[in-house]
PDB file of N, CA, C and O in Angstrom:
ATOM      1  N   MET A   1      71.756  61.684 -93.723  1.00  0.00           N
ATOM      2  CA  MET A   1      71.188  61.284 -92.211  1.00  0.00           C
ATOM      3  C   MET A   1      71.661  60.211 -91.829  1.00  0.00           C
ATOM      4  O   MET A   1      71.410  59.189 -92.468  1.00  0.00           O
ATOM      5  N   ASP A   2      72.487  60.177 -90.658  1.00  0.00           N
ATOM      6  CA  ASP A   2      72.981  58.966 -90.014  1.00  0.00           C
ATOM      7  C   ASP A   2      71.861  58.162 -89.484  1.00  0.00           C
ATOM      8  O   ASP A   2      71.044  58.659 -88.708  1.00  0.00           O
ATOM      9  N   SER A   3      71.783  56.595 -89.987  1.00  0.00           N
ATOM     10  CA  SER A   3      70.463  55.833 -89.931  1.00  0.00           C
ATOM     11  C   SER A   3      70.694  55.578 -88.369  1.00  0.00           C
ATOM     12  O   SER A   3      69.658  55.109 -87.897  1.00  0.00           O
ATOM     13  N   PHE A   4      71.621  55.713 -87.473  1.00  0.00           N
ATOM     14  CA  PHE A   4      71.570  55.270 -85.935  1.00  0.00           C
ATOM     15  C   PHE A   4      71.195  56.092 -85.034  1.00  0.00           C
ATOM     16  O   PHE A   4      70.367  55.779 -84.178  1.00  0.00           O
ATOM     17  N   THR A   5      71.869  57.499 -85.119  1.00  0.00           N
ATOM     18  CA  THR A   5      71.648  58.572 -84.654  1.00  0.00           C
ATOM     19  C   THR A   5      70.581  59.577 -84.800  1.00  0.00           C
ATOM     20  O   THR A   5      70.207  60.415 -83.980  1.00  0.00           O
ATOM     21  N   GLY A   6      70.170  59.347 -85.965  1.00  0.00           N
ATOM     22  CA  GLY A   6      69.191  60.705 -86.088  1.00  0.00           C
ATOM     23  C   GLY A   6      69.703  61.880 -86.534  1.00  0.00           C
ATOM     24  O   GLY A   6      69.032  62.895 -86.719  1.00  0.00           O
ATOM     25  N   ALA A   7      70.942  61.768 -86.722  1.00  0.00           N
ATOM     26  CA  ALA A   7      71.417  63.290 -86.957  1.00  0.00           C
ATOM     27  C   ALA A   7      72.130  63.470 -88.465  1.00  0.00           C
ATOM     28  O   ALA A   7      72.758  62.578 -89.036  1.00  0.00           O
ATOM     29  N   SER A   8      71.946  64.531 -88.873  1.00  0.00           N
ATOM     30  CA  SER A   8      72.293  64.373 -90.491  1.00  0.00           C
ATOM     31  C   SER A   8      73.512  65.126 -90.386  1.00  0.00           C
ATOM     32  O   SER A   8      73.866  65.787 -89.410  1.00  0.00           O
ATOM     33  N   SER A   9      74.239  64.942 -91.675  1.00  0.00           N
ATOM     34  CA  SER A   9      75.725  64.929 -91.961  1.00  0.00           C
ATOM     35  C   SER A   9      76.053  66.271 -91.855  1.00  0.00           C
ATOM     36  O   SER A   9      77.240  66.565 -91.713  1.00  0.00           O
ATOM     37  N   GLY A  10      75.103  67.243 -91.906  1.00  0.00           N
ATOM     38  CA  GLY A  10      75.379  68.451 -92.209  1.00  0.00           C
ATOM     39  C   GLY A  10      75.490  69.152 -90.445  1.00  0.00           C
ATOM     40  O   GLY A  10      75.413  68.509 -89.398  1.00  0.00           O
ATOM     41  N   SER A  11      75.644  70.309 -90.578  1.00  0.00           N
ATOM     42  CA  SER A  11      75.748  71.118 -89.242  1.00  0.00           C
ATOM     43  C   SER A  11      74.480  71.858 -88.857  1.00  0.00           C
ATOM     44  O   SER A  11      74.503  72.608 -87.882  1.00  0.00           O
ATOM     45  N   SER A  12      73.368  71.685 -89.575  1.00  0.00           N
ATOM     46  CA  SER A  12      71.956  72.408 -89.191  1.00  0.00           C
ATOM     47  C   SER A  12      71.959  71.774 -87.543  1.00  0.00           C
ATOM     48  O   SER A  12      72.178  70.637 -87.124  1.00  0.00           O
ATOM     49  N   SER A  13      71.584  73.167 -86.782  1.00  0.00           N
ATOM     50  CA  SER A  13      71.332  72.845 -85.376  1.00  0.00           C
ATOM     51  C   SER A  13      69.634  72.728 -85.193  1.00  0.00           C
ATOM     52  O   SER A  13      69.193  72.634 -84.048  1.00  0.00           O
ATOM     53  N   SER A  14      68.856  72.736 -86.159  1.00  0.00           N
ATOM     54  CA  SER A  14      67.529  72.538 -86.140  1.00  0.00           C
ATOM     55  C   SER A  14      66.974  71.108 -85.974  1.00  0.00           C
ATOM     56  O   SER A  14      65.854  70.819 -85.551  1.00  0.00           O
ATOM     57  N   SER A  15      67.946  70.260 -86.379  1.00  0.00           N
ATOM     58  CA  SER A  15      67.625  68.718 -86.197  1.00  0.00           C
ATOM     59  C   SER A  15      68.301  68.373 -84.801  1.00  0.00           C
ATOM     60  O   SER A  15      69.445  68.550 -84.381  1.00  0.00           O
ATOM     61  N   PRO A  16      66.764  67.617 -84.048  1.00  0.00           N
ATOM     62  CA  PRO A  16      67.465  67.147 -82.444  1.00  0.00           C
ATOM     63  C   PRO A  16      68.595  65.807 -82.932  1.00  0.00           C
ATOM     64  O   PRO A  16      68.396  65.006 -83.845  1.00  0.00           O
ATOM     65  N   GLN A  17      69.704  65.868 -82.087  1.00  0.00           N
ATOM     66  CA  GLN A  17      70.467  64.761 -81.923  1.00  0.00           C
ATOM     67  C   GLN A  17      70.044  63.953 -80.598  1.00  0.00           C
ATOM     68  O   GLN A  17      69.496  64.435 -79.607  1.00  0.00           O
ATOM     69  N   MET A  18      70.379  62.768 -80.780  1.00  0.00           N
ATOM     70  CA  MET A  18      70.504  61.565 -79.698  1.00  0.00           C
ATOM     71  C   MET A  18      71.113  61.607 -79.087  1.00  0.00           C
ATOM     72  O   MET A  18      72.157  61.416 -79.711  1.00  0.00           O
ATOM     73  N   SER A  19      71.434  61.794 -77.724  1.00  0.00           N
ATOM     74  CA  SER A  19      72.240  61.589 -76.585  1.00  0.00           C
ATOM     75  C   SER A  19      73.186  60.339 -76.973  1.00  0.00           C
ATOM     76  O   SER A  19      72.874  59.572 -77.884  1.00  0.00           O
ATOM     77  N   LYS A  20      74.107  60.224 -76.379  1.00  0.00           N
ATOM     78  CA  LYS A  20      74.701  58.917 -76.335  1.00  0.00           C
ATOM     79  C   LYS A  20      74.324  57.400 -75.602  1.00  0.00           C
ATOM     80  O   LYS A  20      74.395  56.223 -75.956  1.00  0.00           O
ATOM     81  N   GLU A  21      73.858  58.184 -74.300  1.00  0.00           N
ATOM     82  CA  GLU A  21      72.896  57.436 -73.677  1.00  0.00           C
ATOM     83  C   GLU A  21      71.523  56.666 -74.241  1.00  0.00           C
ATOM     84  O   GLU A  21      71.410  55.447 -74.374  1.00  0.00           O
ATOM     85  N   ASP A  22      70.492  57.685 -74.544  1.00  0.00           N
ATOM     86  CA  ASP A  22      69.988  57.673 -75.833  1.00  0.00           C
ATOM     87  C   ASP A  22      70.139  56.276 -76.526  1.00  0.00           C
ATOM     88  O   ASP A  22      69.554  55.218 -76.296  1.00  0.00           O
ATOM     89  N   PHE A  23      70.989  56.558 -77.339  1.00  0.00           N
ATOM     90  CA  PHE A  23      71.220  55.688 -78.579  1.00  0.00           C
ATOM     91  C   PHE A  23      71.921  54.323 -77.865  1.00  0.00           C
ATOM     92  O   PHE A  23      71.998  53.276 -78.508  1.00  0.00           O
ATOM     93  N   MET A  24      72.298  54.400 -76.832  1.00  0.00           N
ATOM     94  CA  MET A  24      73.262  53.105 -76.320  1.00  0.00           C
ATOM     95  C   MET A  24      71.637  52.382 -75.799  1.00  0.00           C
ATOM     96  O   MET A  24      71.457  51.225 -76.180  1.00  0.00           O
ATOM     97  N   ASP A  25      70.563  52.999 -75.008  1.00  0.00           N
ATOM     98  CA  ASP A  25      69.269  52.717 -74.646  1.00  0.00           C
ATOM     99  C   ASP A  25      68.519  51.998 -75.529  1.00  0.00           C
ATOM    100  O   ASP A  25      67.809  51.090 -75.098  1.00  0.00           O
ATOM    101  N   GLN A  26      68.567  52.313 -76.977  1.00  0.00           N
ATOM    102  CA  GLN A  26      67.768  52.346 -78.003  1.00  0.00           C
ATOM    103  C   GLN A  26      68.243  51.047 -78.356  1.00  0.00           C
ATOM    104  O   GLN A  26      67.448  50.109 -78.301  1.00  0.00           O
ATOM    105  N   LEU A  27      69.598  50.829 -78.764  1.00  0.00           N
ATOM    106  CA  LEU A  27      70.405  50.087 -79.033  1.00  0.00           C
ATOM    107  C   LEU A  27      70.148  48.613 -78.463  1.00  0.00           C
ATOM    108  O   LEU A  27      69.919  47.551 -79.043  1.00  0.00           O
ATOM    109  N   LYS A  28      70.256  48.906 -77.277  1.00  0.00           N
ATOM    110  CA  LYS A  28      70.077  47.351 -76.387  1.00  0.00           C
ATOM    111  C   LYS A  28      68.989  46.846 -76.388  1.00  0.00           C
ATOM    112  O   LYS A  28      68.739  45.651 -76.232  1.00  0.00           O
ATOM    113  N   THR A  29      68.033  47.966 -76.614  1.00  0.00           N
ATOM    114  CA  THR A  29      66.296  47.366 -76.607  1.00  0.00           C
ATOM    115  C   THR A  29      66.504  46.909 -78.054  1.00  0.00           C
ATOM    116  O   THR A  29      66.731  45.701 -77.984  1.00  0.00           O
ATOM    117  N   GLN A  30      66.528  47.213 -79.034  1.00  0.00           N
ATOM    118  CA  GLN A  30      66.925  46.649 -80.499  1.00  0.00           C
ATOM    119  C   GLN A  30      67.517  45.290 -80.413  1.00  0.00           C
ATOM    120  O   GLN A  30      66.940  44.380 -81.007  1.00  0.00           O
ATOM    121  N   LEU A  31      68.588  45.051 -79.751  1.00  0.00           N
ATOM    122  CA  LEU A  31      69.280  43.837 -79.458  1.00  0.00           C
ATOM    123  C   LEU A  31      68.437  42.726 -79.127  1.00  0.00           C
ATOM    124  O   LEU A  31      68.142  41.686 -79.715  1.00  0.00           O
ATOM    125  N   ALA A  32      68.006  43.437 -77.572  1.00  0.00           N
ATOM    126  CA  ALA A  32      67.262  42.294 -76.814  1.00  0.00           C
ATOM    127  C   ALA A  32      65.873  41.752 -77.440  1.00  0.00           C
ATOM    128  O   ALA A  32      65.408  40.653 -77.138  1.00  0.00           O
ATOM    129  N   GLN A  33      65.098  42.894 -78.592  1.00  0.00           N
ATOM    130  CA  GLN A  33      64.067  42.389 -78.885  1.00  0.00           C
ATOM    131  C   GLN A  33      64.357  41.225 -80.132  1.00  0.00           C
ATOM    132  O   GLN A  33      63.572  40.295 -80.314  1.00  0.00           O
ATOM    133  N   ALA A  34      65.678  41.431 -81.010  1.00  0.00           N
ATOM    134  CA  ALA A  34      66.010  40.835 -81.965  1.00  0.00           C
ATOM    135  C   ALA A  34      66.397  39.208 -81.416  1.00  0.00           C
ATOM    136  O   ALA A  34      66.192  38.160 -82.028  1.00  0.00           O
ATOM    137  N   TYR A  35      66.965  39.375 -80.182  1.00  0.00           N
ATOM    138  CA  TYR A  35      67.503  37.972 -79.406  1.00  0.00           C
ATOM    139  C   TYR A  35      66.196  37.224 -78.957  1.00  0.00           C
ATOM    140  O   TYR A  35      66.122  36.000 -78.848  1.00  0.00           O
ATOM    141  N   ALA A  36      65.284  38.014 -78.736  1.00  0.00           N
ATOM    142  CA  ALA A  36      64.084  37.350 -77.765  1.00  0.00           C
ATOM    143  C   ALA A  36      63.516  36.732 -79.171  1.00  0.00           C
ATOM    144  O   ALA A  36      63.326  35.518 -79.100  1.00  0.00           O
ATOM    145  N   GLU A  37      63.165  37.410 -80.612  1.00  0.00           N
ATOM    146  CA  GLU A  37      62.766  36.658 -81.682  1.00  0.00           C
ATOM    147  C   GLU A  37      63.481  35.727 -81.751  1.00  0.00           C
ATOM    148  O   GLU A  37      62.949  34.633 -81.567  1.00  0.00           O
ATOM    149  N   GLU A  38      64.816  35.764 -82.013  1.00  0.00           N
ATOM    150  CA  GLU A  38      65.439  34.474 -82.783  1.00  0.00           C
ATOM    151  C   GLU A  38      65.355  33.529 -81.524  1.00  0.00           C
ATOM    152  O   GLU A  38      64.900  32.431 -81.846  1.00  0.00           O
ATOM    153  N   PHE A  39      65.610  33.616 -80.400  1.00  0.00           N
ATOM    154  CA  PHE A  39      65.355  32.657 -79.379  1.00  0.00           C
ATOM    155  C   PHE A  39      64.009  31.675 -79.246  1.00  0.00           C
ATOM    156  O   PHE A  39      63.956  30.516 -78.832  1.00  0.00           O
ATOM    157  N   LEU A  40      62.965  32.521 -79.729  1.00  0.00           N
ATOM    158  CA  LEU A  40      61.564  31.952 -79.536  1.00  0.00           C
ATOM    159  C   LEU A  40      61.614  31.071 -80.806  1.00  0.00           C
ATOM    160  O   LEU A  40      61.421  29.857 -80.730  1.00  0.00           O
ATOM    161  N   GLU A  41      61.893  31.743 -82.056  1.00  0.00           N
ATOM    162  CA  GLU A  41      61.941  30.836 -83.104  1.00  0.00           C
ATOM    163  C   GLU A  41      62.937  29.509 -83.050  1.00  0.00           C
ATOM    164  O   GLU A  41      62.620  28.368 -83.388  1.00  0.00           O
ATOM    165  N   THR A  42      64.262  29.965 -82.523  1.00  0.00           N
ATOM    166  CA  THR A  42      64.723  28.499 -82.536  1.00  0.00           C
ATOM    167  C   THR A  42      63.982  27.551 -81.316  1.00  0.00           C
ATOM    168  O   THR A  42      63.956  26.326 -81.439  1.00  0.00           O
ATOM    169  N   VAL A  43      63.534  28.061 -80.428  1.00  0.00           N
ATOM    170  CA  VAL A  43      62.862  27.056 -79.602  1.00  0.00           C
ATOM    171  C   VAL A  43      61.592  26.609 -79.830  1.00  0.00           C
ATOM    172  O   VAL A  43      61.140  25.561 -79.369  1.00  0.00           O
ATOM    173  N   ARG A  44      60.909  27.503 -80.647  1.00  0.00           N
ATOM    174  CA  ARG A  44      59.559  26.505 -81.481  1.00  0.00           C
ATOM    175  C   ARG A  44      59.832  26.044 -82.596  1.00  0.00           C
ATOM    176  O   ARG A  44      58.796  25.752 -83.194  1.00  0.00           O
ATOM    177  N   GLY A  45      60.897  25.800 -83.270  1.00  0.00           N
ATOM    178  CA  GLY A  45      61.398  25.218 -84.383  1.00  0.00           C
ATOM    179  C   GLY A  45      61.904  23.731 -83.496  1.00  0.00           C
ATOM    180  O   GLY A  45      61.425  22.641 -83.809  1.00  0.00           O
ATOM    181  N   LYS A  46      62.660  23.839 -82.661  1.00  0.00           N
ATOM    182  CA  LYS A  46      63.587  22.529 -82.225  1.00  0.00           C
ATOM    183  C   LYS A  46      62.283  21.807 -81.241  1.00  0.00           C
ATOM    184  O   LYS A  46      62.166  20.582 -81.272  1.00  0.00           O
ATOM    185  N   CYS A  47      61.470  22.522 -80.508  1.00  0.00           N
ATOM    186  CA  CYS A  47      60.712  21.752 -79.609  1.00  0.00           C
ATOM    187  C   CYS A  47      59.532  21.216 -80.435  1.00  0.00           C
ATOM    188  O   CYS A  47      59.109  20.105 -80.116  1.00  0.00           O
ATOM    189  N   PHE A  48      58.948  21.863 -81.455  1.00  0.00           N
ATOM    190  CA  PHE A  48      58.264  21.360 -82.429  1.00  0.00           C
ATOM    191  C   PHE A  48      58.939  19.840 -83.084  1.00  0.00           C
ATOM    192  O   PHE A  48      58.515  18.684 -83.104  1.00  0.00           O
ATOM    193  N   GLU A  49      59.803  20.297 -83.432  1.00  0.00           N
ATOM    194  CA  GLU A  49      60.426  18.746 -84.198  1.00  0.00           C
ATOM    195  C   GLU A  49      60.323  17.680 -83.385  1.00  0.00           C
ATOM    196  O   GLU A  49      59.717  16.625 -83.571  1.00  0.00           O
ATOM    197  N   LYS A  50      61.192  18.172 -82.139  1.00  0.00           N
ATOM    198  CA  LYS A  50      61.262  16.824 -81.247  1.00  0.00           C
ATOM    199  C   LYS A  50      60.039  16.690 -80.396  1.00  0.00           C
ATOM    200  O   LYS A  50      60.157  15.799 -79.555  1.00  0.00           O
ATOM    201  N   CYS A  51      58.828  17.364 -80.378  1.00  0.00           N
ATOM    202  CA  CYS A  51      57.768  16.827 -79.693  1.00  0.00           C
ATOM    203  C   CYS A  51      56.640  16.635 -80.468  1.00  0.00           C
ATOM    204  O   CYS A  51      55.764  15.899 -80.012  1.00  0.00           O
ATOM    205  N   ILE A  52      56.476  17.195 -81.641  1.00  0.00           N
ATOM    206  CA  ILE A  52      54.813  16.975 -81.920  1.00  0.00           C
ATOM    207  C   ILE A  52      55.264  15.715 -83.314  1.00  0.00           C
ATOM    208  O   ILE A  52      55.973  15.919 -84.300  1.00  0.00           O
ATOM    209  N   THR A  53      54.756  14.819 -83.024  1.00  0.00           N
ATOM    210  CA  THR A  53      54.808  13.255 -83.847  1.00  0.00           C
ATOM    211  C   THR A  53      54.074  13.627 -85.210  1.00  0.00           C
ATOM    212  O   THR A  53      54.531  13.588 -86.352  1.00  0.00           O
ATOM    213  N   LYS A  54      52.724  14.023 -84.741  1.00  0.00           N
ATOM    214  CA  LYS A  54      51.624  13.947 -85.746  1.00  0.00           C
ATOM    215  C   LYS A  54      50.668  15.196 -85.384  1.00  0.00           C
ATOM    216  O   LYS A  54      49.822  15.110 -84.493  1.00  0.00           O
ATOM    217  N   PRO A  55      50.893  16.489 -86.228  1.00  0.00           N
ATOM    218  CA  PRO A  55      50.357  17.757 -86.232  1.00  0.00           C
ATOM    219  C   PRO A  55      49.053  17.377 -86.540  1.00  0.00           C
ATOM    220  O   PRO A  55      48.629  16.557 -87.355  1.00  0.00           O
ATOM    221  N   GLY A  56      48.442  18.177 -85.681  1.00  0.00           N
ATOM    222  CA  GLY A  56      46.764  17.974 -85.506  1.00  0.00           C
ATOM    223  C   GLY A  56      46.266  19.218 -84.784  1.00  0.00           C
ATOM    224  O   GLY A  56      46.903  19.987 -84.063  1.00  0.00           O
ATOM    225  N   SER A  57      44.859  19.244 -85.174  1.00  0.00           N
ATOM    226  CA  SER A  57      44.112  20.807 -84.605  1.00  0.00           C
ATOM    227  C   SER A  57      44.346  21.048 -83.090  1.00  0.00           C
ATOM    228  O   SER A  57      44.009  22.107 -82.561  1.00  0.00           O
ATOM    229  N   SER A  58      45.011  19.900 -82.317  1.00  0.00           N
ATOM    230  CA  SER A  58      45.375  20.104 -80.936  1.00  0.00           C
ATOM    231  C   SER A  58      46.302  19.372 -80.373  1.00  0.00           C
ATOM    232  O   SER A  58      46.498  18.361 -81.047  1.00  0.00           O
ATOM    233  N   LEU A  59      47.171  19.448 -79.139  1.00  0.00           N
ATOM    234  CA  LEU A  59      48.274  18.883 -78.967  1.00  0.00           C
ATOM    235  C   LEU A  59      47.835  17.932 -77.263  1.00  0.00           C
ATOM    236  O   LEU A  59      47.276  18.202 -76.200  1.00  0.00           O
ATOM    237  N   SER A  60      48.445  16.867 -77.844  1.00  0.00           N
ATOM    238  CA  SER A  60      48.125  15.769 -76.777  1.00  0.00           C
ATOM    239  C   SER A  60      48.610  16.130 -75.888  1.00  0.00           C
ATOM    240  O   SER A  60      49.306  17.145 -75.916  1.00  0.00           O
ATOM    241  N   GLY A  61      48.352  15.226 -74.485  1.00  0.00           N
ATOM    242  CA  GLY A  61      48.560  15.494 -73.496  1.00  0.00           C
ATOM    243  C   GLY A  61      50.440  15.157 -73.219  1.00  0.00           C
ATOM    244  O   GLY A  61      50.994  15.865 -72.378  1.00  0.00           O
ATOM    245  N   SER A  62      51.039  14.393 -73.749  1.00  0.00           N
ATOM    246  CA  SER A  62      52.437  14.086 -74.069  1.00  0.00           C
ATOM    247  C   SER A  62      53.137  15.067 -74.800  1.00  0.00           C
ATOM    248  O   SER A  62      54.250  15.476 -74.469  1.00  0.00           O
ATOM    249  N   GLU A  63      52.395  15.524 -75.966  1.00  0.00           N
ATOM    250  CA  GLU A  63      53.013  16.905 -76.689  1.00  0.00           C
ATOM    251  C   GLU A  63      53.232  17.878 -76.016  1.00  0.00           C
ATOM    252  O   GLU A  63      54.321  18.452 -76.002  1.00  0.00           O
ATOM    253  N   SER A  64      52.057  18.277 -75.232  1.00  0.00           N
ATOM    254  CA  SER A  64      52.149  19.509 -74.304  1.00  0.00           C
ATOM    255  C   SER A  64      53.327  19.551 -73.236  1.00  0.00           C
ATOM    256  O   SER A  64      53.980  20.527 -72.867  1.00  0.00           O
ATOM    257  N   SER A  65      53.422  18.164 -72.824  1.00  0.00           N
ATOM    258  CA  SER A  65      54.266  18.078 -71.538  1.00  0.00           C
ATOM    259  C   SER A  65      55.720  18.401 -72.145  1.00  0.00           C
ATOM    260  O   SER A  65      56.473  19.299 -71.767  1.00  0.00           O
ATOM    261  N   CYS A  66      55.914  17.597 -73.031  1.00  0.00           N
ATOM    262  CA  CYS A  66      57.289  17.728 -73.743  1.00  0.00           C
ATOM    263  C   CYS A  66      57.362  18.980 -74.360  1.00  0.00           C
ATOM    264  O   CYS A  66      58.551  19.273 -74.487  1.00  0.00           O
ATOM    265  N   ILE A  67      56.617  19.860 -74.804  1.00  0.00           N
ATOM    266  CA  ILE A  67      57.077  21.071 -75.437  1.00  0.00           C
ATOM    267  C   ILE A  67      57.544  21.918 -74.071  1.00  0.00           C
ATOM    268  O   ILE A  67      58.648  22.451 -73.958  1.00  0.00           O
ATOM    269  N   SER A  68      56.516  21.940 -73.082  1.00  0.00           N
ATOM    270  CA  SER A  68      56.644  22.474 -71.676  1.00  0.00           C
ATOM    271  C   SER A  68      58.004  22.141 -71.177  1.00  0.00           C
ATOM    272  O   SER A  68      58.807  23.030 -70.890  1.00  0.00           O
ATOM    273  N   ARG A  69      58.221  21.134 -71.091  1.00  0.00           N
ATOM    274  CA  ARG A  69      59.731  20.443 -70.500  1.00  0.00           C
ATOM    275  C   ARG A  69      60.677  21.270 -71.560  1.00  0.00           C
ATOM    276  O   ARG A  69      61.364  22.210 -71.160  1.00  0.00           O
ATOM    277  N   CYS A  70      60.670  20.822 -73.072  1.00  0.00           N
ATOM    278  CA  CYS A  70      61.684  21.614 -73.940  1.00  0.00           C
ATOM    279  C   CYS A  70      61.937  23.135 -74.044  1.00  0.00           C
ATOM    280  O   CYS A  70      63.027  23.639 -74.317  1.00  0.00           O
ATOM    281  N   VAL A  71      60.652  23.878 -73.762  1.00  0.00           N
ATOM    282  CA  VAL A  71      61.222  25.402 -73.559  1.00  0.00           C
ATOM    283  C   VAL A  71      61.525  25.811 -72.253  1.00  0.00           C
ATOM    284  O   VAL A  71      61.787  27.007 -72.134  1.00  0.00           O
ATOM    285  N   ASP A  72      61.558  25.036 -71.124  1.00  0.00           N
ATOM    286  CA  ASP A  72      62.129  25.148 -69.910  1.00  0.00           C
ATOM    287  C   ASP A  72      63.554  24.891 -69.860  1.00  0.00           C
ATOM    288  O   ASP A  72      64.331  25.590 -69.210  1.00  0.00           O
ATOM    289  N   ARG A  73      63.956  23.699 -70.679  1.00  0.00           N
ATOM    290  CA  ARG A  73      65.253  23.301 -70.821  1.00  0.00           C
ATOM    291  C   ARG A  73      65.939  24.537 -71.502  1.00  0.00           C
ATOM    292  O   ARG A  73      66.918  25.006 -70.922  1.00  0.00           O
ATOM    293  N   TYR A  74      65.611  24.987 -72.424  1.00  0.00           N
ATOM    294  CA  TYR A  74      66.475  25.987 -73.703  1.00  0.00           C
ATOM    295  C   TYR A  74      66.397  27.285 -72.724  1.00  0.00           C
ATOM    296  O   TYR A  74      67.327  28.085 -72.832  1.00  0.00           O
ATOM    297  N   ILE A  75      65.198  27.614 -71.618  1.00  0.00           N
ATOM    298  CA  ILE A  75      65.769  29.120 -70.834  1.00  0.00           C
ATOM    299  C   ILE A  75      66.550  28.539 -70.051  1.00  0.00           C
ATOM    300  O   ILE A  75      67.559  29.243 -70.034  1.00  0.00           O
ATOM    301  N   GLU A  76      66.706  27.601 -69.331  1.00  0.00           N
ATOM    302  CA  GLU A  76      67.894  27.444 -68.487  1.00  0.00           C
ATOM    303  C   GLU A  76      69.175  27.268 -68.960  1.00  0.00           C
ATOM    304  O   GLU A  76      70.182  27.424 -68.269  1.00  0.00           O
ATOM    305  N   ALA A  77      69.161  26.802 -70.648  1.00  0.00           N
ATOM    306  CA  ALA A  77      70.643  26.573 -70.895  1.00  0.00           C
ATOM    307  C   ALA A  77      70.863  27.700 -71.405  1.00  0.00           C
ATOM    308  O   ALA A  77      72.059  27.872 -71.642  1.00  0.00           O
ATOM    309  N   THR A  78      70.014  28.787 -71.753  1.00  0.00           N
ATOM    310  CA  THR A  78      70.477  29.783 -72.379  1.00  0.00           C
ATOM    311  C   THR A  78      71.102  30.699 -71.211  1.00  0.00           C
ATOM    312  O   THR A  78      72.183  31.273 -71.337  1.00  0.00           O
ATOM    313  N   GLY A  79      70.055  30.788 -69.720  1.00  0.00           N
ATOM    314  CA  GLY A  79      70.592  31.584 -68.746  1.00  0.00           C
ATOM    315  C   GLY A  79      71.672  30.680 -68.209  1.00  0.00           C
ATOM    316  O   GLY A  79      72.318  31.463 -67.513  1.00  0.00           O
ATOM    317  N   ILE A  80      72.192  29.634 -68.122  1.00  0.00           N
ATOM    318  CA  ILE A  80      73.436  29.032 -67.509  1.00  0.00           C
ATOM    319  C   ILE A  80      74.467  29.712 -68.678  1.00  0.00           C
ATOM    320  O   ILE A  80      75.488  30.166 -68.161  1.00  0.00           O
ATOM    321  N   ILE A  81      74.409  29.843 -69.916  1.00  0.00           N
ATOM    322  CA  ILE A  81      75.268  30.084 -71.066  1.00  0.00           C
ATOM    323  C   ILE A  81      75.519  31.782 -70.672  1.00  0.00           C
ATOM    324  O   ILE A  81      76.637  32.191 -70.356  1.00  0.00           O
ATOM    325  N   SER A  82      74.331  32.663 -70.744  1.00  0.00           N
ATOM    326  CA  SER A  82      74.430  33.860 -70.301  1.00  0.00           C
ATOM    327  C   SER A  82      75.113  34.668 -69.264  1.00  0.00           C
ATOM    328  O   SER A  82      75.634  35.781 -69.208  1.00  0.00           O
ATOM    329  N   ARG A  83      74.883  33.562 -68.377  1.00  0.00           N
ATOM    330  CA  ARG A  83      75.589  33.656 -66.725  1.00  0.00           C
ATOM    331  C   ARG A  83      77.703  33.608 -67.155  1.00  0.00           C
ATOM    332  O   ARG A  83      78.635  34.371 -66.901  1.00  0.00           O
ATOM    333  N   ALA A  84      77.591  32.489 -67.768  1.00  0.00           N
ATOM    334  CA  ALA A  84      79.275  32.131 -67.973  1.00  0.00           C
ATOM    335  C   ALA A  84      80.050  33.130 -69.007  1.00  0.00           C
ATOM    336  O   ALA A  84      81.242  33.437 -69.028  1.00  0.00           O
ATOM    337  N   LEU A  85      78.952  33.543 -69.877  1.00  0.00           N
ATOM    338  CA  LEU A  85      79.544  34.790 -70.774  1.00  0.00           C
ATOM    339  C   LEU A  85      80.028  35.772 -70.016  1.00  0.00           C
ATOM    340  O   LEU A  85      81.226  36.053 -69.972  1.00  0.00           O
ATOM    341  N   PHE A  86      78.906  36.502 -69.208  1.00  0.00           N
ATOM    342  CA  PHE A  86      79.178  37.605 -68.730  1.00  0.00           C
ATOM    343  C   PHE A  86      80.124  37.609 -67.462  1.00  0.00           C
ATOM    344  O   PHE A  86      80.840  38.573 -67.190  1.00  0.00           O
ATOM    345  N   SER A  87      80.062  36.346 -66.641  1.00  0.00           N
ATOM    346  CA  SER A  87      80.876  36.360 -65.833  1.00  0.00           C
ATOM    347  C   SER A  87      82.688  36.204 -66.284  1.00  0.00           C
ATOM    348  O   SER A  87      83.572  36.697 -65.583  1.00  0.00           O
ATOM    349  N   SER A  88      82.877  35.656 -67.191  1.00  0.00           N
ATOM    350  CA  SER A  88      84.133  35.399 -67.822  1.00  0.00           C
ATOM    351  C   SER A  88      84.512  37.019 -68.472  1.00  0.00           C
ATOM    352  O   SER A  88      85.695  37.361 -68.484  1.00  0.00           O
ATOM    353  N   SER A  89      83.600  37.822 -68.921  1.00  0.00           N
ATOM    354  CA  SER A  89      84.048  38.824 -69.476  1.00  0.00           C
ATOM    355  C   SER A  89      84.673  39.859 -68.340  1.00  0.00           C
ATOM    356  O   SER A  89      85.527  40.717 -68.564  1.00  0.00           O
ATOM    357  N   ARG A  90      84.014  39.560 -67.016  1.00  0.00           N
ATOM    358  CA  ARG A  90      84.290  40.828 -66.208  1.00  0.00           C
ATOM    359  C   ARG A  90      85.877  40.400 -65.557  1.00  0.00           C
ATOM    360  O   ARG A  90      86.475  41.185 -64.821  1.00  0.00           O
TER     361      ARG A  90
END
């Protein structure tokens, strides 16, 4: 069985085949999810390292502000990079 399309390598007509459009939609969804998970893990690690000086049971006001600004900067930077990549590929 083909792990990407769900089609078997034989010519059995009883197994449903995924259309190319459905396959591409599923692939885009999986890539977006993987990208989001990687992005969140990176931001979490970088912002924690930068902003949390003394880990404890709660965040101080300055730590909370720092994390908020850090995440905002990562989101903004990712948007800028994405727009640059997509505009240059056209």
